[in-house]
C-alpha positions as a printed Julia matrix, in Angstrom:
105×3 Matrix{Float64}:
 119.04  134.93  117.69
 122.66  135.74  117.48
 124.22  137.14  114.33
 126.14  133.91  113.68
 122.92  131.84  113.8
 121.18  134.23  111.4
 124.08  134.04  108.93
 124.08  130.23  109.06
 120.3   130.13  108.64
 120.52  132.56  105.7
 123.2   130.45  104.03
 121.11  127.3   104.51
 118.08  129.0   102.96
 120.21  130.26  100.05
 121.64  126.77   99.52
 118.15  125.25   99.56
 117.01  127.8    96.96
 120.02  126.97   94.78
 119.27  123.23   95.01
 115.66  123.86   94.02
 116.75  126.04   91.08
 119.29  123.38   90.03
 116.6   120.69   90.04
 114.22  122.91   88.07
 116.78  123.76   85.41
 118.0   120.15   85.19
 114.41  118.99   84.58
 113.99  121.63   81.85
 117.26  120.54   80.24
 116.17  116.9    80.18
 112.74  117.82   78.78
 114.3   119.96   76.05
 116.77  117.2    75.15
 113.92  114.7    74.78
 111.96  117.18   72.65
 115.03  117.84   70.47
 115.54  114.12   69.95
 111.9   113.69   68.94
 112.13  116.62   66.52
 115.29  115.26   64.94
 113.69  111.87   64.33
 110.65  113.62   62.84
 112.92  115.65   60.56
 114.7   112.5    59.39
 111.34  110.84   58.65
 110.03  113.89   56.77
 113.27  114.19   54.76
 112.88  110.57   53.67
 109.3   111.27   52.58
 110.4   114.36   50.64
 113.17  112.38   48.93
 110.71  109.66   47.95
 108.21  112.2    46.6
 110.97  114.05   44.77
 112.05  110.84   43.07
 108.44  110.09   42.13
 108.05  113.61   40.72
 111.17  113.28   38.58
 110.04  109.88   37.31
 106.54  111.14   36.49
 107.62  114.48   35.01
 110.0   112.8    32.57
 107.02  110.92   31.08
 104.81  113.99   30.5
 104.12  114.69   26.85
 101.64  116.94   25.09
  99.42  113.93   24.31
  99.4   112.71   27.93
  98.59  116.25   29.17
  95.7   116.52   26.7
  94.47  113.1    27.85
  94.44  114.34   31.46
  92.18  117.24   30.54
  94.66  120.03   29.95
  94.02  122.26   26.96
  96.49  124.02   24.76
  96.6   127.79   25.24
  95.4   129.71   22.16
  97.97  132.48   22.58
 101.39  132.07   24.07
 102.12  135.13   26.16
 105.34  135.86   27.97
 106.0   138.66   30.39
 109.54  139.93   30.58
 111.11  142.62   32.67
 114.28  144.14   31.32
 117.21  144.28   33.71
 118.06  147.81   34.82
 121.05  149.24   33.01
 124.06  149.76   35.2
 125.42  153.28   35.39
 128.98  152.02   35.26
 129.19  148.48   33.87
 132.89  148.08   34.77
 133.73  146.21   37.94
 136.13  147.73   40.42
 137.42  147.21   43.92
 137.14  150.17   46.23
 140.04  150.16   48.62
 140.07  153.17   50.83
 141.19  154.12   54.3
 138.17  152.43   55.9
 138.36  149.2    53.88
 141.61  147.67   55.09
 141.93  143.91   54.74
């Protein structure tokens, strides 16, 4: 084969490879778009369920009293115990802005 024929054949092979890669990536893009659309509709559906459950929780929690809790089987704790952790004391409680050579705005 002559050099010109080899170059043309090489370009045709390269073009065929590019077309195959284009088709592959286009198929992946379409598949990912369909998956994204399905996920978004699932998210919308789940958000609606969470909103409904949140509303039900607020409605039910506003009706909870000590008598209704005792009727459900809860018992009152004999000793009320609270655990607290004191906040660490700041070395310098004053607030300041450090503006130096490296902190230019």
